[in-house]
N, C-alpha and C positions, 0 to 999 in steps of 0.2 A: 652367022652369029650365035653364039652359045646362049641356051635357055636353061642355065643350071638352076635347078631349083631345090628346095627342101621340103620333105613333108613328114608327118608325124606316122608312125607304123605303131600298132599295138597288137602284141601277141596276146590273146584274151585267154582268160583263166582254163577254158576247155581244152587248149593246145597246150598250154604250160603243164597241166594236169598230166596228158598222155606224153609228155617228153618231147614236144616237138621243135622246142626251141632252136636245136642247131640245125635242124632240117629246114627251119622256114628262113633261118637267117642265111643259109646257104643258097636258098631258091633266091633271095635277094641280091645276094653277091653275083652269082649266075647271071643275074639279069642287068649286070653293071651298076647296081646301087651302090653306093659307099654307106656304111653304117658309121656315121659319125660319133654319134653317142648312143649308149643303152645302158638300161638298169632293170632290174628286177625289182618290183614293188608290189606293195599290197595298198589299196586305197579304200577308204571308208566309203560308206554309201553317200555321205553328204558329198564328199569330193566327186564321186561320179554323179552325182546330181548336178552338181556344178559343170562338170566336164560335156553332159550330155543336155545342157540346158536349151541348146537349140531345138530339142526333140520333146519339150516339157509339155506341149499341149497333145503330143499324141498318145494313142491308147496304150503302146509297148512302152512308154517312158519308164514306169515304175519298175517292171521287170528288167529293162535294160540296165538300171541302176543298181538292182540287186545283183544282177548276174556280173556286171563287171567288178563289182566289190566282192565277189563271193570267195576270190582265191587269188595268188599271184598273177601279175600280168608283167611282160616285158615291154617297154615303152623304148622306142627307138626314133632316131633322126636320121632320114634316109636322104642321100643325096644323089643326084644325076641330072641329065637333060630331061626336061618335062617330066619331074619326078612324081608329080601330082597324078598324072593323066596315066602314066605308065605303071605307077603303082595299083591303081584303080583297075588297070587292065589285068593287071597280074593276080590281084585279089579275087576278082570274078564277081559275079553278081550276090547280092546280100543274101539271096535264098541258094544254098551250095545245089539243090536240086536244079536250077536254072543255070548255073555257073558252066561257064564253058570247059571242056576237058583241059588238063593242065594248069589251071589255076589253082590258087591256093584254097579258095574256098570249095571246090569241086574234090580237091584231094582231100583236105583235112576237115572241113566244115560237118559238123552233124546236123544243124538245123538253121534255120533262118535266125532263130536267137543266138544259138551256139555255132558261130560261124567262123571261129578261130582267129580271125584278123580285123583290125580296123584301121583305115586310113584316110587321111584329111581328104576333102572333097572339092577344095579350094585353095588360091593363095593366101586369102584372107583367113580362112580356119586353120591353113598349116600354120600360119605365124601364132594365132590365139592357142592352138593345140600344143605347139612346140613350147610356148611360154608357160603353158599350164603346168607341163611336167620337167621342164628344163629352165627354170628362170633364174 
């Protein structure tokens, strides 16, 4: 039985700034992800706060919102079997220093704050996050 899922992926400002969009998209395609939709946008701090509101009690919340709204980002809807867990595997640990070799964050991440990519962490959040950018 197929377990086709969709997940939201964001190429964050640090990766867009370094012209990594095509490289990152190719990595997704080479790992059997379909990019159903994508767009390059810039969001406001208020929109970032709304997007990351699940983290609003955490100490890094403000910096996270500042950062996501600091430059253009690319938002994508990815689809494949088990897209959510497969995308998280491909991204690697939040801290690039702890991420496994070959993961996106190991390759491109600069720091725990500037880690190049975001991906939904559950089916519920994937739906919410996709609707946030592609309603």
